[in-house]
N, C-alpha and C positions, 0 to 999 in steps of 0.2 A: 592574443593572450601571450604575455611575456614568458620566457623560459624560466625566470625566477619564480613567478606565480605558479606555473605548472609543477615545478619541482617541489615547492612548499605544499601544494595540494596533494601531490603524490605521496609525500611523507605522512600527511594527515590520514589519507585513505589507508596506507600501509599499516599505520599504527592502529587505526580503527578496526580493520579486519583481523589484525594480529591479536588484539584484545578480545574481540568477539570469539575468535577460535580457541581462546583459553577456556571459554565457557561452553560454546556450541561445537559439537563434533560433526564434521561434514556440512551438508546443506549450503555449500558455498554459493551456488546459483541463487538460492532463495535469499540468502543474506545480501548478495549484490542487488537483487531486485528491490529489497526493502530500502536499501540506502539510495538507490536510483529514484524511488518514489519520493523519498524525503527531499532529495536534491531538486526534483521537479516541482516541489510544493504541491504534491498530489496525495492520493489516498490509495490503499491497496486492499484487495480482497484475497485472503489466503484460504485455500481449500486443501485440507489434509485430514488424515485420520488422527484420533486423539493420541496424546503422549509423544508428539514429535518435537516439542520444545518451542511452540509458538509464543507462549506467554513469557518464557525465560528469555527468548531472543529479543523480543521487543522491550522488555523491562531492562535488559542489559544495554541495549542501544540507548535508552533514555539516560542510564547512569553514565555511559561513556560520553554523552553530549551534555550532561548536566541539565537535563530538561525535566519538567514536571510530567509525571506519568500517572495515569489512572486506568482502571480496568472496570468494564461494565459487563456483568454476566447477564446476557439477554435471556429472558424467560417470557412466557405468554402473558403474565400479569404485570410485566414492567410497564410503567406509565411514562409518557413524555417528560413529565416533571421530574421523574427519577433520574433523567439524563441531563436536562437543561437546568434544573433548579426551580425553586418556587419562593413565593413571598411567605414570610412567617411573621406573626404578630408578636411584638415585644412591648414590654412596659418599662419606661424609663422616666424617673422623676415624676411619677404619677400620670404620665402621658403614654397613651398607646400609639404605636406606630408600626408600619410594615417595613420589614427589612428583607432584601433579596438574598437568599441563601443559594450560592452557586452550586451547580451540580457537577458531576464528574467530567462533563464535556469541557469544562474550563481547565484544560491542561494542554501541554504541548504535544504529548503523544498519548493517544487514547486507544486502548484495546477494547473492541466490541466483540466479546466472545460469543460465538454462535448467533450471529445477527439474525439469521433466518428463524430463530425461535421467538423473536419479539414480534408483537402485533404490527400490522401495516402502519397504524397511527404512530407508534413509537419509532419504527424504522424511519418514517418521514421526518420526525423531529431531529433525528441524528443526521440524516442526509441533508436536511436544510442547513444545519450548522456546517457540514462539510462544504457545501456549495457556496454559501453566502459568507462564511467566516464570521458570523455573528449569530446571536440568539435573541429572539424577540419573545418577551413574556409580558402579557398585558399590553400596556402602551409604551413600554420601554425596550430599547434595543441595547444589548450588551456585546461589545466587540470581543472576539476571541484573540488571545495573545498569539503572535507569530513567533516561531513557526507552529503550525497546527497540522498534525498528521493523524489520521485514523487508520488503524489496521483492523479490519473486520474479518472474522473467521467463520467458516461454516464447515460442518461435518458432512462429507459426501455419502456416508454409509447409513445414516440414521435420519430419514426424512419424515418420520411419523410425527405429527404435531408441530410441523414447521410452516412458515409463511414465506415461500420463495420470493426473492426480490424481483420486482418487475424489471423489464429490460431498460426502461427509462432511468431507473435508479441504479442499475448495474453500470450504466454508461458513465456514471459519476466517479467510478473507480478508475484510476489511471491504469493499474495493472491487476491482473489476476495471477497470483503466485501459487504454484503447486509444490508441496513438500512431500517427498516420498520416504519410505522406510530406509534406514541406514543399511549399509552393507554389513556383512558379518564382522569385518575388521573394525569398522566404525562402531558397531554395537559393543565389541569388546573394549574399545577405548572409552565408551560411555560408562560401561560397568566399572572399569578401573578408576575412572574419574569420580564417580558419584557413589561409591560404596566404601569410602574411607572417611576419616575425620578431617581430611584436608579439603576444604571447600574452595573451589577456584574463585579468585577475587580479581577485579579489574580496576584500572585507574582511569581517571578522566583523560580524554583525548582532545576534545574541543568544547567550547562553550557556545552559548546561543548566538552571539555576534559573529563568531567564526562560521557557524552553520549558515546564517543568513547571507554572509559574504559568498560562501560556496554556492548557495542557491542562485545568487546573481551571476556569478562566474559561469555557471552551467549554461545559462542562456546566451552567453557570449561565445560559446564554442562554435566555430564556423561550420557550415554544411553547404556543399555545392548545390547549384541549381539542378544538376543531373540527379543527385540523390533525392532532392525535394520532389522532383518529377516521379522518381521511382516510388516514393511514399504515396503520392497521389494515385499512381497506377495500382498499387497494392490495395489501397482503401476502396477505390472505385471498382476494382475487380470483385470485391465482396458484394457489390450491389447489382452486378450484371446477372444474366440468366445462368448462373452456375447451378446445376440441378441439385447439389447437396445443400445449398444455402437458402433458407426461407426469408431471412431478413439480414441485410448487410450492416456495415458500420457507418457511423455518422462522421461529420467533419471533426468532431471532438477527438476521434481516433487518429486523424491525420496530425493534429496538433500534438497529441500525446505521444505518437510514435517518433516524431522529430525530437521532442524534448527528451524522451527516454533514450534515444540514440545519442544525443549530445551528452547526457549524464553518464552513459556507459563508456563513451570515448574518454570523458574527463576522468572517470575512476581508473581506467586502464592507462592513464598517463599520456594520452594523445591530445594534440591541440586541434584536431579536426575529426569530423565524423566519417567513418568508412562504411562501405556497403555491408561489411560484417556486423557492424553495430545495428544498422537498420533491420537486417534480416533476423538477428538474434532477438531483438526487442519486439518484432512483429507478433511473436507467439503470446507473451503475457499481455500485450496491448489489445490483441484481437480476440483471444479465446473466450472472453465473456461478452463480446460485442456482436459476434455472428451467431445467428440462431439456425441450427441445422434442421433440415426437413425430417419428418418422421421416417421416411424411406432411408435416409442416410443413417439415422440412428439405428434403424432395424438391421442395417448391414454391418453395424459395429464401428462405423466411422466416428472419429473424434474431431473436435475443432482443430486440434494441432495437426492432424493429418490433412485436413482441408487447407489450412494455412500453408503447410509445406507445399502442396500442389500449386497454390497461388504464387508462392515465391518462385517456384521453378518456371511457371508460365509467363511471368512478367519480365 
């Protein structure tokens, strides 16, 4: 990757985060992880308490990149056709014909709010679109426009009336992002920003073609064989007889960790992947892919604690 390309990309990322931070206070790591997911052409699962700005963040990202944005509020009575779209009967010149009415999944950035409140059938319809990048209704297949990014959210504190995502479906998310409450200083800044008549506004930073180019460049960031071997050791360690882990990560995690590390290096203005990039991205890549044993959960261990121990041992 040439120095000129890296400099131009660094300017774009600097402008992107600068505009985002005019609207979102704090949450820098979560913002980076969302952009990393988009650069890797993947999807993200966000787990956080209500009111932390998930919808505002992702809709602002769509505006900064001039992308189509849609929001799906997942509820138990949501049907697959409410997401993918359906055929409607129309009459024109005395003739009746079916026309396909596209659903909210036909956008560049889709927010699936509280995905675990939708029924398994509806979850499957969305996850099929995520994996295959197209929607099949009846006998016709409709491709989804690139780039296509799904940000699904779930609320960790209210599990009544929910349908937890199966492990095989969780594996389709590149990252699991966690958003925490702001610090007192950050909360004061939020209050000052959103209790006046002056509403923060943002300007376009890049367009669809520039984003697609950045996605291609992300895959060109070099990574050494030594670091590739470290990634494989980390992932295979989750499958060994570690007493805290019931089920380990699949090869999809190896691919995801390398791509995420490349994207992180790219965002930070480096033309190569470092060990720091691999270790930093191991947490969001693995925290939803490893299943802890009941005994580990009883002791109060979290996925991040187990991942930390693996990184130290490899």
